[in-house]
C-alpha positions as CSV (number, residue, x, y, z in Angstrom):
1,M,189.2,1.9,30.8
2,A,189.2,5.2,32.1
3,D,187.2,6.6,35.2
4,Y,185.1,9.4,33.9
5,R,183.7,10.8,37.2
6,M,183.7,14.4,38.2
7,N,184.7,15.3,41.6
8,D,182.4,17.9,43.9
9,E,185.1,20.6,44.1
10,F,185.3,20.6,40.1
11,L,181.3,21.0,40.0
12,D,181.1,23.7,42.7
13,E,183.7,25.9,40.8
14,R,182.6,25.2,37.3
15,V,178.6,25.3,37.4
16,D,176.9,28.5,37.2
17,R,173.8,27.6,39.8
18,S,171.9,31.0,38.7
19,A,171.6,29.0,35.6
20,E,169.5,26.1,37.0
21,I,165.9,25.3,35.7
22,R,163.4,25.5,38.1
23,M,160.4,23.3,37.4
24,I,156.8,23.4,39.4
25,T,153.9,21.0,39.4
26,V,150.3,21.7,38.8
27,D,149.3,21.9,42.3
28,R,152.4,24.7,43.0
29,L,151.5,26.2,39.9
30,A,147.5,26.6,41.3
31,E,148.9,27.7,45.0
32,I,150.7,30.2,43.1
33,L,148.0,31.7,40.8
34,G,145.3,31.4,44.0
35,V,143.1,29.0,41.8
36,S,142.1,25.2,41.8
37,T,144.3,22.8,39.6
38,R,141.1,22.2,37.2
39,T,141.0,26.2,36.6
40,V,144.8,25.5,35.9
41,W,144.0,22.9,33.0
42,R,141.1,25.1,31.9
43,L,143.3,28.1,31.2
44,V,146.0,25.5,29.4
45,S,143.5,24.2,27.2
46,G,142.1,27.9,26.5
47,G,145.6,28.8,25.3
48,Q,145.6,31.6,28.0
49,L,148.4,30.0,30.3
50,P,152.0,28.5,28.7
51,Q,151.9,25.1,28.0
52,P,153.6,22.6,30.6
53,L,156.6,20.8,29.6
54,R,155.7,16.4,29.6
55,F,158.5,14.2,30.9
56,G,156.6,10.8,30.7
57,R,154.1,10.9,33.0
58,N,155.0,14.0,34.6
59,V,153.8,17.4,34.2
60,R,156.1,20.6,35.0
61,W,156.1,24.2,34.2
62,N,159.2,26.5,33.8
63,Y,159.4,28.7,36.7
64,A,160.8,31.6,35.2
65,T,158.1,31.6,32.5
66,V,155.2,31.4,34.5
67,R,156.5,34.2,36.1
68,T,157.2,36.3,33.1
69,W,153.7,35.5,32.2
70,I,152.4,36.6,35.6
71,E,154.7,40.1,35.3
72,R,153.4,40.9,32.1
73,G,150.4,41.1,33.1
74,D,149.0,37.8,31.1
75,A,147.7,36.4,34.5
76,N,145.0,39.3,34.7
77,K,144.1,38.6,31.3
78,A,143.3,35.0,31.6
79,D,140.7,35.8,34.6
80,G,139.3,38.6,32.5
81,G,141.3,41.2,34.7
82,T,138.7,41.1,37.3
83,E,138.8,40.6,41.1
84,P,137.7,37.4,42.3
85,K,134.1,37.1,42.9
86,P,132.5,37.0,46.3
87,P,130.7,33.5,47.3
88,R,127.3,33.2,45.8
89,K,124.6,33.3,48.4
90,P,122.4,29.7,49.0
91,R,118.9,30.6,47.8
């Protein structure tokens, strides 16, 4: 039988590292957006956030898609374009 393993030198020369797809978790996405993970899920179910990709039980977002979404200003539309509200004063 033939041996089809590739050596590392070949991979280093041929693979375009800029074409790699970076995937992020809900926790990381929440951190980037400055919201809770619950808010991320609310935005997803409201159609205001790009849909995640599911790999079995794992859920991930394509970082480039999220970055484009933020740069286009869609992140501001998702929260109504307002600044974060100050904490409520106790009664």
